[in-house]
N, CA, C and O atoms as a Maestro MAE file, in Angstrom:
{
 s_m_m2io_version
 :::
 2.0.0
}

f_m_ct {
 s_m_title
 :::
 protein
 m_atom[324] {
  # First column is atom index #
  i_m_mmod_type
  r_m_x_coord
  r_m_y_coord
  r_m_z_coord
  i_m_residue_number
  s_m_chain_name
  s_m_pdb_residue_name
  s_m_pdb_atom_name
  i_m_atomic_number
  :::
  1 25 2.551 -3.030 -1.918 1 A "UNK " " N  " 7
  2 3 2.232 -1.629 -1.972 1 A "UNK " " CA " 6
  3 2 3.005 -0.882 -0.907 1 A "UNK " " C  " 6
  4 15 3.405 -1.444 0.113 1 A "UNK " " O  " 8
  5 25 3.198 0.353 -1.157 2 A "UNK " " N  " 7
  6 3 3.901 1.215 -0.214 2 A "UNK " " CA " 6
  7 2 2.990 1.542 0.961 2 A "UNK " " C  " 6
  8 15 1.766 1.573 0.837 2 A "UNK " " O  " 8
  9 25 3.619 1.784 2.100 3 A "UNK " " N  " 7
  10 3 2.817 2.152 3.259 3 A "UNK " " CA " 6
  11 2 2.659 3.666 3.314 3 A "UNK " " C  " 6
  12 15 3.505 4.416 2.826 3 A "UNK " " O  " 8
  13 25 1.572 4.091 3.911 4 A "UNK " " N  " 7
  14 3 1.286 5.512 4.056 4 A "UNK " " CA " 6
  15 2 1.627 5.893 5.488 4 A "UNK " " C  " 6
  16 15 1.200 5.225 6.429 4 A "UNK " " O  " 8
  17 25 2.398 6.966 5.656 5 A "UNK " " N  " 7
  18 3 2.777 7.371 7.001 5 A "UNK " " CA " 6
  19 2 1.580 7.978 7.732 5 A "UNK " " C  " 6
  20 15 0.713 8.610 7.127 5 A "UNK " " O  " 8
  21 25 1.557 7.768 9.049 6 A "UNK " " N  " 7
  22 3 0.457 8.247 9.872 6 A "UNK " " CA " 6
  23 2 1.029 8.735 11.192 6 A "UNK " " C  " 6
  24 15 1.639 7.957 11.925 6 A "UNK " " O  " 8
  25 25 0.843 10.009 11.507 7 A "UNK " " N  " 7
  26 3 1.352 10.605 12.739 7 A "UNK " " CA " 6
  27 2 0.332 10.386 13.851 7 A "UNK " " C  " 6
  28 15 -0.617 11.152 14.015 7 A "UNK " " O  " 8
  29 25 0.558 9.318 14.606 8 A "UNK " " N  " 7
  30 3 -0.379 8.945 15.669 8 A "UNK " " CA " 6
  31 2 -0.436 10.008 16.765 8 A "UNK " " C  " 6
  32 15 -1.511 10.328 17.274 8 A "UNK " " O  " 8
  33 25 0.719 10.549 17.122 9 A "UNK " " N  " 7
  34 3 0.752 11.552 18.189 9 A "UNK " " CA " 6
  35 2 -0.081 12.779 17.819 9 A "UNK " " C  " 6
  36 15 -0.870 13.264 18.630 9 A "UNK " " O  " 8
  37 25 0.093 13.272 16.613 10 A "UNK " " N  " 7
  38 3 -0.678 14.443 16.181 10 A "UNK " " CA " 6
  39 2 -2.172 14.114 16.125 10 A "UNK " " C  " 6
  40 15 -3.007 14.949 16.472 10 A "UNK " " O  " 8
  41 25 -2.503 12.905 15.691 11 A "UNK " " N  " 7
  42 3 -3.902 12.484 15.633 11 A "UNK " " CA " 6
  43 2 -4.514 12.468 17.034 11 A "UNK " " C  " 6
  44 15 -5.626 12.957 17.233 11 A "UNK " " O  " 8
  45 25 -3.787 11.908 18.002 12 A "UNK " " N  " 7
  46 3 -4.262 11.857 19.388 12 A "UNK " " CA " 6
  47 2 -4.423 13.268 19.950 12 A "UNK " " C  " 6
  48 15 -5.410 13.562 20.624 12 A "UNK " " O  " 8
  49 25 -3.455 14.137 19.673 13 A "UNK " " N  " 7
  50 3 -3.542 15.517 20.169 13 A "UNK " " CA " 6
  51 2 -4.745 16.243 19.569 13 A "UNK " " C  " 6
  52 15 -5.413 17.012 20.260 13 A "UNK " " O  " 8
  53 25 -5.019 16.005 18.305 14 A "UNK " " N  " 7
  54 3 -6.178 16.636 17.663 14 A "UNK " " CA " 6
  55 2 -7.471 16.161 18.316 14 A "UNK " " C  " 6
  56 15 -8.376 16.959 18.563 14 A "UNK " " O  " 8
  57 25 -7.558 14.866 18.595 15 A "UNK " " N  " 7
  58 3 -8.752 14.332 19.259 15 A "UNK " " CA " 6
  59 2 -8.904 14.903 20.671 15 A "UNK " " C  " 6
  60 15 -10.015 15.221 21.098 15 A "UNK " " O  " 8
  61 25 -7.801 15.031 21.388 16 A "UNK " " N  " 7
  62 3 -7.856 15.588 22.738 16 A "UNK " " CA " 6
  63 2 -8.317 17.044 22.715 16 A "UNK " " C  " 6
  64 15 -9.069 17.475 23.589 16 A "UNK " " O  " 8
  65 25 -7.865 17.800 21.712 17 A "UNK " " N  " 7
  66 3 -8.294 19.191 21.582 17 A "UNK " " CA " 6
  67 2 -9.783 19.281 21.250 17 A "UNK " " C  " 6
  68 15 -10.431 20.284 21.550 17 A "UNK " " O  " 8
  69 25 -10.318 18.233 20.633 18 A "UNK " " N  " 7
  70 3 -11.739 18.226 20.286 18 A "UNK " " CA " 6
  71 2 -12.610 17.728 21.443 18 A "UNK " " C  " 6
  72 15 -13.835 17.693 21.329 18 A "UNK " " O  " 8
  73 25 -11.971 17.341 22.569 19 A "UNK " " N  " 7
  74 3 -12.761 16.971 23.738 19 A "UNK " " CA " 6
  75 2 -12.636 15.510 24.153 19 A "UNK " " C  " 6
  76 15 -13.232 15.114 25.155 19 A "UNK " " O  " 8
  77 25 -11.882 14.695 23.418 20 A "UNK " " N  " 7
  78 3 -11.668 13.307 23.829 20 A "UNK " " CA " 6
  79 2 -10.699 13.292 25.005 20 A "UNK " " C  " 6
  80 15 -9.800 14.129 25.087 20 A "UNK " " O  " 8
  81 25 -10.888 12.322 25.928 21 A "UNK " " N  " 7
  82 3 -9.866 12.172 26.956 21 A "UNK " " CA " 6
  83 2 -8.725 11.321 26.383 21 A "UNK " " C  " 6
  84 15 -8.849 10.779 25.285 21 A "UNK " " O  " 8
  85 25 -7.626 11.204 27.114 22 A "UNK " " N  " 7
  86 3 -6.412 10.521 26.631 22 A "UNK " " CA " 6
  87 2 -6.695 9.087 26.183 22 A "UNK " " C  " 6
  88 15 -6.248 8.665 25.116 22 A "UNK " " O  " 8
  89 25 -7.434 8.345 26.999 23 A "UNK " " N  " 7
  90 3 -7.705 6.933 26.706 23 A "UNK " " CA " 6
  91 2 -8.568 6.793 25.445 23 A "UNK " " C  " 6
  92 15 -8.301 5.926 24.612 23 A "UNK " " O  " 8
  93 25 -9.582 7.621 25.298 24 A "UNK " " N  " 7
  94 3 -10.447 7.580 24.114 24 A "UNK " " CA " 6
  95 2 -9.658 7.934 22.846 24 A "UNK " " C  " 6
  96 15 -9.788 7.272 21.817 24 A "UNK " " O  " 8
  97 25 -8.854 8.969 22.938 25 A "UNK " " N  " 7
  98 3 -8.074 9.414 21.783 25 A "UNK " " CA " 6
  99 2 -7.105 8.332 21.334 25 A "UNK " " C  " 6
  100 15 -6.959 8.095 20.135 25 A "UNK " " O  " 8
  101 25 -6.438 7.667 22.282 26 A "UNK " " N  " 7
  102 3 -5.507 6.602 21.933 26 A "UNK " " CA " 6
  103 2 -6.235 5.412 21.309 26 A "UNK " " C  " 6
  104 15 -5.725 4.788 20.378 26 A "UNK " " O  " 8
  105 25 -7.426 5.099 21.821 27 A "UNK " " N  " 7
  106 3 -8.200 3.982 21.281 27 A "UNK " " CA " 6
  107 2 -8.641 4.273 19.844 27 A "UNK " " C  " 6
  108 15 -8.560 3.399 18.981 27 A "UNK " " O  " 8
  109 25 -9.103 5.484 19.591 28 A "UNK " " N  " 7
  110 3 -9.519 5.854 18.238 28 A "UNK " " CA " 6
  111 2 -8.314 5.826 17.294 28 A "UNK " " C  " 6
  112 15 -8.423 5.366 16.158 28 A "UNK " " O  " 8
  113 25 -7.175 6.316 17.762 29 A "UNK " " N  " 7
  114 3 -5.963 6.321 16.935 29 A "UNK " " CA " 6
  115 2 -5.529 4.893 16.605 29 A "UNK " " C  " 6
  116 15 -5.152 4.601 15.471 29 A "UNK " " O  " 8
  117 25 -5.584 4.009 17.599 30 A "UNK " " N  " 7
  118 3 -5.218 2.608 17.367 30 A "UNK " " CA " 6
  119 2 -6.175 1.951 16.389 30 A "UNK " " C  " 6
  120 15 -5.742 1.215 15.501 30 A "UNK " " O  " 8
  121 25 -7.462 2.203 16.535 31 A "UNK " " N  " 7
  122 3 -8.454 1.628 15.620 31 A "UNK " " CA " 6
  123 2 -8.238 2.143 14.198 31 A "UNK " " C  " 6
  124 15 -8.325 1.380 13.236 31 A "UNK " " O  " 8
  125 25 -7.961 3.423 14.072 32 A "UNK " " N  " 7
  126 3 -7.719 4.013 12.751 32 A "UNK " " CA " 6
  127 2 -6.460 3.430 12.119 32 A "UNK " " C  " 6
  128 15 -6.455 3.107 10.931 32 A "UNK " " O  " 8
  129 25 -5.397 3.295 12.903 33 A "UNK " " N  " 7
  130 3 -4.142 2.736 12.398 33 A "UNK " " CA " 6
  131 2 -4.340 1.281 11.956 33 A "UNK " " C  " 6
  132 15 -3.816 0.876 10.918 33 A "UNK " " O  " 8
  133 25 -5.083 0.500 12.727 34 A "UNK " " N  " 7
  134 3 -5.362 -0.890 12.355 34 A "UNK " " CA " 6
  135 2 -6.171 -0.968 11.062 34 A "UNK " " C  " 6
  136 15 -5.892 -1.796 10.196 34 A "UNK " " O  " 8
  137 25 -7.166 -0.107 10.941 35 A "UNK " " N  " 7
  138 3 -7.974 -0.089 9.718 35 A "UNK " " CA " 6
  139 2 -7.120 0.301 8.520 35 A "UNK " " C  " 6
  140 15 -7.270 -0.257 7.433 35 A "UNK " " O  " 8
  141 25 -6.234 1.250 8.722 36 A "UNK " " N  " 7
  142 3 -5.349 1.701 7.644 36 A "UNK " " CA " 6
  143 2 -4.371 0.594 7.251 36 A "UNK " " C  " 6
  144 15 -4.085 0.416 6.067 36 A "UNK " " O  " 8
  145 25 -3.861 -0.141 8.219 37 A "UNK " " N  " 7
  146 3 -2.932 -1.238 7.933 37 A "UNK " " CA " 6
  147 2 -3.599 -2.349 7.129 37 A "UNK " " C  " 6
  148 15 -2.952 -3.002 6.311 37 A "UNK " " O  " 8
  149 25 -4.884 -2.562 7.360 38 A "UNK " " N  " 7
  150 3 -5.594 -3.636 6.681 38 A "UNK " " CA " 6
  151 2 -6.128 -3.223 5.311 38 A "UNK " " C  " 6
  152 15 -6.512 -4.080 4.515 38 A "UNK " " O  " 8
  153 25 -6.156 -1.934 5.030 39 A "UNK " " N  " 7
  154 3 -6.659 -1.481 3.738 39 A "UNK " " CA " 6
  155 2 -5.562 -1.575 2.691 39 A "UNK " " C  " 6
  156 15 -4.377 -1.592 3.025 39 A "UNK " " O  " 8
  157 25 -5.950 -1.635 1.438 40 A "UNK " " N  " 7
  158 3 -4.998 -1.687 0.340 40 A "UNK " " CA " 6
  159 2 -5.129 -0.412 -0.476 40 A "UNK " " C  " 6
  160 15 -5.760 -0.387 -1.533 40 A "UNK " " O  " 8
  161 25 -4.525 0.634 0.037 41 A "UNK " " N  " 7
  162 3 -4.590 1.939 -0.599 41 A "UNK " " CA " 6
  163 2 -3.423 2.091 -1.567 41 A "UNK " " C  " 6
  164 15 -2.270 1.856 -1.207 41 A "UNK " " O  " 8
  165 25 -3.733 2.481 -2.781 42 A "UNK " " N  " 7
  166 3 -2.680 2.709 -3.773 42 A "UNK " " CA " 6
  167 2 -2.101 4.110 -3.580 42 A "UNK " " C  " 6
  168 15 -2.831 5.088 -3.422 42 A "UNK " " O  " 8
  169 25 -0.786 4.178 -3.595 43 A "UNK " " N  " 7
  170 3 -0.118 5.473 -3.489 43 A "UNK " " CA " 6
  171 2 0.176 6.000 -4.892 43 A "UNK " " C  " 6
  172 15 0.009 5.285 -5.880 43 A "UNK " " O  " 8
  173 25 0.606 7.234 -4.967 44 A "UNK " " N  " 7
  174 3 0.979 7.812 -6.265 44 A "UNK " " CA " 6
  175 2 2.097 6.994 -6.902 44 A "UNK " " C  " 6
  176 15 2.113 6.793 -8.117 44 A "UNK " " O  " 8
  177 25 3.020 6.526 -6.085 45 A "UNK " " N  " 7
  178 3 4.125 5.708 -6.603 45 A "UNK " " CA " 6
  179 2 3.599 4.399 -7.189 45 A "UNK " " C  " 6
  180 15 4.057 3.970 -8.249 45 A "UNK " " O  " 8
  181 25 2.648 3.763 -6.514 46 A "UNK " " N  " 7
  182 3 2.054 2.528 -7.024 46 A "UNK " " CA " 6
  183 2 1.393 2.765 -8.376 46 A "UNK " " C  " 6
  184 15 1.546 1.966 -9.299 46 A "UNK " " O  " 8
  185 25 0.661 3.862 -8.486 47 A "UNK " " N  " 7
  186 3 -0.025 4.170 -9.736 47 A "UNK " " CA " 6
  187 2 0.958 4.474 -10.856 47 A "UNK " " C  " 6
  188 15 0.724 4.099 -12.005 47 A "UNK " " O  " 8
  189 25 2.066 5.158 -10.531 48 A "UNK " " N  " 7
  190 3 3.083 5.467 -11.540 48 A "UNK " " CA " 6
  191 2 3.744 4.184 -12.037 48 A "UNK " " C  " 6
  192 15 3.980 4.036 -13.236 48 A "UNK " " O  " 8
  193 25 4.046 3.251 -11.122 49 A "UNK " " N  " 7
  194 3 4.636 1.966 -11.514 49 A "UNK " " CA " 6
  195 2 3.686 1.191 -12.422 49 A "UNK " " C  " 6
  196 15 4.119 0.591 -13.405 49 A "UNK " " O  " 8
  197 25 2.406 1.202 -12.100 50 A "UNK " " N  " 7
  198 3 1.416 0.520 -12.926 50 A "UNK " " CA " 6
  199 2 1.330 1.160 -14.301 50 A "UNK " " C  " 6
  200 15 1.244 0.456 -15.307 50 A "UNK " " O  " 8
  201 25 1.352 2.494 -14.356 51 A "UNK " " N  " 7
  202 3 1.299 3.200 -15.630 51 A "UNK " " CA " 6
  203 2 2.494 2.833 -16.509 51 A "UNK " " C  " 6
  204 15 2.337 2.595 -17.707 51 A "UNK " " O  " 8
  205 25 3.689 2.786 -15.912 52 A "UNK " " N  " 7
  206 3 4.889 2.440 -16.672 52 A "UNK " " CA " 6
  207 2 4.822 1.000 -17.181 52 A "UNK " " C  " 6
  208 15 5.201 0.721 -18.318 52 A "UNK " " O  " 8
  209 25 4.346 0.104 -16.349 53 A "UNK " " N  " 7
  210 3 4.234 -1.300 -16.767 53 A "UNK " " CA " 6
  211 2 3.225 -1.458 -17.898 53 A "UNK " " C  " 6
  212 15 3.480 -2.178 -18.863 53 A "UNK " " O  " 8
  213 25 2.090 -0.795 -17.783 54 A "UNK " " N  " 7
  214 3 1.070 -0.884 -18.831 54 A "UNK " " CA " 6
  215 2 1.539 -0.242 -20.131 54 A "UNK " " C  " 6
  216 15 1.231 -0.734 -21.217 54 A "UNK " " O  " 8
  217 25 2.285 0.856 -20.021 55 A "UNK " " N  " 7
  218 3 2.829 1.512 -21.211 55 A "UNK " " CA " 6
  219 2 3.773 0.566 -21.939 55 A "UNK " " C  " 6
  220 15 3.732 0.471 -23.166 55 A "UNK " " O  " 8
  221 25 4.625 -0.134 -21.192 56 A "UNK " " N  " 7
  222 3 5.552 -1.092 -21.785 56 A "UNK " " CA " 6
  223 2 4.826 -2.238 -22.459 56 A "UNK " " C  " 6
  224 15 5.197 -2.656 -23.556 56 A "UNK " " O  " 8
  225 25 3.789 -2.749 -21.807 57 A "UNK " " N  " 7
  226 3 3.021 -3.849 -22.386 57 A "UNK " " CA " 6
  227 2 2.263 -3.394 -23.623 57 A "UNK " " C  " 6
  228 15 2.142 -4.156 -24.582 57 A "UNK " " O  " 8
  229 25 1.755 -2.182 -23.623 58 A "UNK " " N  " 7
  230 3 1.043 -1.653 -24.786 58 A "UNK " " CA " 6
  231 2 1.995 -1.498 -25.968 58 A "UNK " " C  " 6
  232 15 1.622 -1.769 -27.110 58 A "UNK " " O  " 8
  233 25 3.215 -1.064 -25.696 59 A "UNK " " N  " 7
  234 3 4.216 -0.941 -26.756 59 A "UNK " " CA " 6
  235 2 4.503 -2.310 -27.371 59 A "UNK " " C  " 6
  236 15 4.622 -2.428 -28.591 59 A "UNK " " O  " 8
  237 25 4.613 -3.330 -26.546 60 A "UNK " " N  " 7
  238 3 4.843 -4.688 -27.041 60 A "UNK " " CA " 6
  239 2 3.680 -5.154 -27.904 60 A "UNK " " C  " 6
  240 15 3.894 -5.753 -28.958 60 A "UNK " " O  " 8
  241 25 2.466 -4.891 -27.476 61 A "UNK " " N  " 7
  242 3 1.286 -5.285 -28.255 61 A "UNK " " CA " 6
  243 2 1.274 -4.572 -29.606 61 A "UNK " " C  " 6
  244 15 0.926 -5.175 -30.621 61 A "UNK " " O  " 8
  245 25 1.648 -3.303 -29.623 62 A "UNK " " N  " 7
  246 3 1.701 -2.571 -30.892 62 A "UNK " " CA " 6
  247 2 2.698 -3.204 -31.852 62 A "UNK " " C  " 6
  248 15 2.401 -3.362 -33.036 62 A "UNK " " O  " 8
  249 25 3.881 -3.571 -31.354 63 A "UNK " " N  " 7
  250 3 4.892 -4.204 -32.206 63 A "UNK " " CA " 6
  251 2 4.403 -5.558 -32.715 63 A "UNK " " C  " 6
  252 15 4.598 -5.893 -33.883 63 A "UNK " " O  " 8
  253 25 3.771 -6.330 -31.842 64 A "UNK " " N  " 7
  254 3 3.259 -7.643 -32.259 64 A "UNK " " CA " 6
  255 2 2.175 -7.488 -33.320 64 A "UNK " " C  " 6
  256 15 2.156 -8.232 -34.300 64 A "UNK " " O  " 8
  257 25 1.287 -6.541 -33.134 65 A "UNK " " N  " 7
  258 3 0.228 -6.297 -34.101 65 A "UNK " " CA " 6
  259 2 0.811 -5.850 -35.440 65 A "UNK " " C  " 6
  260 15 0.340 -6.275 -36.495 65 A "UNK " " O  " 8
  261 25 1.829 -5.000 -35.402 66 A "UNK " " N  " 7
  262 3 2.499 -4.565 -36.622 66 A "UNK " " CA " 6
  263 2 3.142 -5.731 -37.358 66 A "UNK " " C  " 6
  264 15 3.060 -5.821 -38.583 66 A "UNK " " O  " 8
  265 25 3.781 -6.626 -36.608 67 A "UNK " " N  " 7
  266 3 4.418 -7.793 -37.224 67 A "UNK " " CA " 6
  267 2 3.375 -8.711 -37.853 67 A "UNK " " C  " 6
  268 15 3.562 -9.186 -38.974 67 A "UNK " " O  " 8
  269 25 2.288 -8.963 -37.146 68 A "UNK " " N  " 7
  270 3 1.224 -9.825 -37.683 68 A "UNK " " CA " 6
  271 2 0.607 -9.196 -38.921 68 A "UNK " " C  " 6
  272 15 0.348 -9.894 -39.901 68 A "UNK " " O  " 8
  273 25 0.369 -7.905 -38.895 69 A "UNK " " N  " 7
  274 3 -0.191 -7.201 -40.047 69 A "UNK " " CA " 6
  275 2 0.770 -7.262 -41.234 69 A "UNK " " C  " 6
  276 15 0.342 -7.456 -42.372 69 A "UNK " " O  " 8
  277 25 2.070 -7.095 -40.970 70 A "UNK " " N  " 7
  278 3 3.073 -7.188 -42.027 70 A "UNK " " CA " 6
  279 2 3.098 -8.562 -42.661 70 A "UNK " " C  " 6
  280 15 3.187 -8.685 -43.882 70 A "UNK " " O  " 8
  281 25 3.021 -9.604 -41.835 71 A "UNK " " N  " 7
  282 3 2.992 -10.978 -42.356 71 A "UNK " " CA " 6
  283 2 1.732 -11.210 -43.179 71 A "UNK " " C  " 6
  284 15 1.788 -11.833 -44.239 71 A "UNK " " O  " 8
  285 25 0.597 -10.713 -42.698 72 A "UNK " " N  " 7
  286 3 -0.657 -10.886 -43.431 72 A "UNK " " CA " 6
  287 2 -0.606 -10.177 -44.779 72 A "UNK " " C  " 6
  288 15 -1.072 -10.726 -45.777 72 A "UNK " " O  " 8
  289 25 -0.056 -8.986 -44.827 73 A "UNK " " N  " 7
  290 3 0.050 -8.237 -46.087 73 A "UNK " " CA " 6
  291 2 1.005 -8.954 -47.040 73 A "UNK " " C  " 6
  292 15 0.735 -9.051 -48.237 73 A "UNK " " O  " 8
  293 25 2.119 -9.456 -46.509 74 A "UNK " " N  " 7
  294 3 3.075 -10.186 -47.349 74 A "UNK " " CA " 6
  295 2 2.445 -11.453 -47.903 74 A "UNK " " C  " 6
  296 15 2.649 -11.781 -49.072 74 A "UNK " " O  " 8
  297 25 1.696 -12.160 -47.099 75 A "UNK " " N  " 7
  298 3 1.012 -13.388 -47.537 75 A "UNK " " CA " 6
  299 2 -0.029 -13.063 -48.603 75 A "UNK " " C  " 6
  300 15 -0.137 -13.777 -49.600 75 A "UNK " " O  " 8
  301 25 -0.788 -12.004 -48.406 76 A "UNK " " N  " 7
  302 3 -1.788 -11.580 -49.372 76 A "UNK " " CA " 6
  303 2 -1.119 -11.206 -50.702 76 A "UNK " " C  " 6
  304 15 -1.587 -11.604 -51.768 76 A "UNK " " O  " 8
  305 25 -0.036 -10.448 -50.632 77 A "UNK " " N  " 7
  306 3 0.682 -10.025 -51.833 77 A "UNK " " CA " 6
  307 2 1.258 -11.229 -52.558 77 A "UNK " " C  " 6
  308 15 1.256 -11.263 -53.788 77 A "UNK " " O  " 8
  309 25 1.747 -12.207 -51.830 78 A "UNK " " N  " 7
  310 3 2.337 -13.389 -52.434 78 A "UNK " " CA " 6
  311 2 1.287 -14.207 -53.188 78 A "UNK " " C  " 6
  312 15 1.578 -14.783 -54.237 78 A "UNK " " O  " 8
  313 25 0.078 -14.256 -52.653 79 A "UNK " " N  " 7
  314 3 -0.993 -15.061 -53.273 79 A "UNK " " CA " 6
  315 2 -1.616 -14.372 -54.470 79 A "UNK " " C  " 6
  316 15 -1.999 -15.049 -55.424 79 A "UNK " " O  " 8
  317 25 -1.731 -13.078 -54.458 80 A "UNK " " N  " 7
  318 3 -2.486 -12.391 -55.499 80 A "UNK " " CA " 6
  319 2 -1.643 -11.522 -56.426 80 A "UNK " " C  " 6
  320 15 -2.164 -11.045 -57.435 80 A "UNK " " O  " 8
  321 25 -0.398 -11.301 -56.137 81 A "UNK " " N  " 7
  322 3 0.420 -10.450 -56.999 81 A "UNK " " CA " 6
  323 2 1.536 -11.229 -57.644 81 A "UNK " " C  " 6
  324 15 2.323 -10.666 -58.405 81 A "UNK " " O  " 8
  :::
 }
 m_bond[323] {
  # First column is bond index #
  i_m_from
  i_m_to
  i_m_order
  :::
  1 1 2 1
  2 2 3 1
  3 3 4 2
  4 3 5 1
  5 5 6 1
  6 6 7 1
  7 7 8 2
  8 7 9 1
  9 9 10 1
  10 10 11 1
  11 11 12 2
  12 11 13 1
  13 13 14 1
  14 14 15 1
  15 15 16 2
  16 15 17 1
  17 17 18 1
  18 18 19 1
  19 19 20 2
  20 19 21 1
  21 21 22 1
  22 22 23 1
  23 23 24 2
  24 23 25 1
  25 25 26 1
  26 26 27 1
  27 27 28 2
  28 27 29 1
  29 29 30 1
  30 30 31 1
  31 31 32 2
  32 31 33 1
  33 33 34 1
  34 34 35 1
  35 35 36 2
  36 35 37 1
  37 37 38 1
  38 38 39 1
  39 39 40 2
  40 39 41 1
  41 41 42 1
  42 42 43 1
  43 43 44 2
  44 43 45 1
  45 45 46 1
  46 46 47 1
  47 47 48 2
  48 47 49 1
  49 49 50 1
  50 50 51 1
  51 51 52 2
  52 51 53 1
  53 53 54 1
  54 54 55 1
  55 55 56 2
  56 55 57 1
  57 57 58 1
  58 58 59 1
  59 59 60 2
  60 59 61 1
  61 61 62 1
  62 62 63 1
  63 63 64 2
  64 63 65 1
  65 65 66 1
  66 66 67 1
  67 67 68 2
  68 67 69 1
  69 69 70 1
  70 70 71 1
  71 71 72 2
  72 71 73 1
  73 73 74 1
  74 74 75 1
  75 75 76 2
  76 75 77 1
  77 77 78 1
  78 78 79 1
  79 79 80 2
  80 79 81 1
  81 81 82 1
  82 82 83 1
  83 83 84 2
  84 83 85 1
  85 85 86 1
  86 86 87 1
  87 87 88 2
  88 87 89 1
  89 89 90 1
  90 90 91 1
  91 91 92 2
  92 91 93 1
  93 93 94 1
  94 94 95 1
  95 95 96 2
  96 95 97 1
  97 97 98 1
  98 98 99 1
  99 99 100 2
  100 99 101 1
  101 101 102 1
  102 102 103 1
  103 103 104 2
  104 103 105 1
  105 105 106 1
  106 106 107 1
  107 107 108 2
  108 107 109 1
  109 109 110 1
  110 110 111 1
  111 111 112 2
  112 111 113 1
  113 113 114 1
  114 114 115 1
  115 115 116 2
  116 115 117 1
  117 117 118 1
  118 118 119 1
  119 119 120 2
  120 119 121 1
  121 121 122 1
  122 122 123 1
  123 123 124 2
  124 123 125 1
  125 125 126 1
  126 126 127 1
  127 127 128 2
  128 127 129 1
  129 129 130 1
  130 130 131 1
  131 131 132 2
  132 131 133 1
  133 133 134 1
  134 134 135 1
  135 135 136 2
  136 135 137 1
  137 137 138 1
  138 138 139 1
  139 139 140 2
  140 139 141 1
  141 141 142 1
  142 142 143 1
  143 143 144 2
  144 143 145 1
  145 145 146 1
  146 146 147 1
  147 147 148 2
  148 147 149 1
  149 149 150 1
  150 150 151 1
  151 151 152 2
  152 151 153 1
  153 153 154 1
  154 154 155 1
  155 155 156 2
  156 155 157 1
  157 157 158 1
  158 158 159 1
  159 159 160 2
  160 159 161 1
  161 161 162 1
  162 162 163 1
  163 163 164 2
  164 163 165 1
  165 165 166 1
  166 166 167 1
  167 167 168 2
  168 167 169 1
  169 169 170 1
  170 170 171 1
  171 171 172 2
  172 171 173 1
  173 173 174 1
  174 174 175 1
  175 175 176 2
  176 175 177 1
  177 177 178 1
  178 178 179 1
  179 179 180 2
  180 179 181 1
  181 181 182 1
  182 182 183 1
  183 183 184 2
  184 183 185 1
  185 185 186 1
  186 186 187 1
  187 187 188 2
  188 187 189 1
  189 189 190 1
  190 190 191 1
  191 191 192 2
  192 191 193 1
  193 193 194 1
  194 194 195 1
  195 195 196 2
  196 195 197 1
  197 197 198 1
  198 198 199 1
  199 199 200 2
  200 199 201 1
  201 201 202 1
  202 202 203 1
  203 203 204 2
  204 203 205 1
  205 205 206 1
  206 206 207 1
  207 207 208 2
  208 207 209 1
  209 209 210 1
  210 210 211 1
  211 211 212 2
  212 211 213 1
  213 213 214 1
  214 214 215 1
  215 215 216 2
  216 215 217 1
  217 217 218 1
  218 218 219 1
  219 219 220 2
  220 219 221 1
  221 221 222 1
  222 222 223 1
  223 223 224 2
  224 223 225 1
  225 225 226 1
  226 226 227 1
  227 227 228 2
  228 227 229 1
  229 229 230 1
  230 230 231 1
  231 231 232 2
  232 231 233 1
  233 233 234 1
  234 234 235 1
  235 235 236 2
  236 235 237 1
  237 237 238 1
  238 238 239 1
  239 239 240 2
  240 239 241 1
  241 241 242 1
  242 242 243 1
  243 243 244 2
  244 243 245 1
  245 245 246 1
  246 246 247 1
  247 247 248 2
  248 247 249 1
  249 249 250 1
  250 250 251 1
  251 251 252 2
  252 251 253 1
  253 253 254 1
  254 254 255 1
  255 255 256 2
  256 255 257 1
  257 257 258 1
  258 258 259 1
  259 259 260 2
  260 259 261 1
  261 261 262 1
  262 262 263 1
  263 263 264 2
  264 263 265 1
  265 265 266 1
  266 266 267 1
  267 267 268 2
  268 267 269 1
  269 269 270 1
  270 270 271 1
  271 271 272 2
  272 271 273 1
  273 273 274 1
  274 274 275 1
  275 275 276 2
  276 275 277 1
  277 277 278 1
  278 278 279 1
  279 279 280 2
  280 279 281 1
  281 281 282 1
  282 282 283 1
  283 283 284 2
  284 283 285 1
  285 285 286 1
  286 286 287 1
  287 287 288 2
  288 287 289 1
  289 289 290 1
  290 290 291 1
  291 291 292 2
  292 291 293 1
  293 293 294 1
  294 294 295 1
  295 295 296 2
  296 295 297 1
  297 297 298 1
  298 298 299 1
  299 299 300 2
  300 299 301 1
  301 301 302 1
  302 302 303 1
  303 303 304 2
  304 303 305 1
  305 305 306 1
  306 306 307 1
  307 307 308 2
  308 307 309 1
  309 309 310 1
  310 310 311 1
  311 311 312 2
  312 311 313 1
  313 313 314 1
  314 314 315 1
  315 315 316 2
  316 315 317 1
  317 317 318 1
  318 318 319 1
  319 319 320 2
  320 319 321 1
  321 321 322 1
  322 322 323 1
  323 323 324 2
  :::
 }
}
């Protein structure tokens, strides 16, 4: 999966503006970054790749089903007509 960018400096500055001291803000930013690194978040690109792959597989299934149906109809016609 693709990684999601994270601006640690801006995050720390936001925490400091909210009243955290430097050490607390850096610790929270590090904890958040570690949690984000360990998570498996799908990006828009990941979802688009999955959609394209599934679309291709669905097209293949449609062709296979059409071929099987054609063979079944031909077999039926051969036996009864």
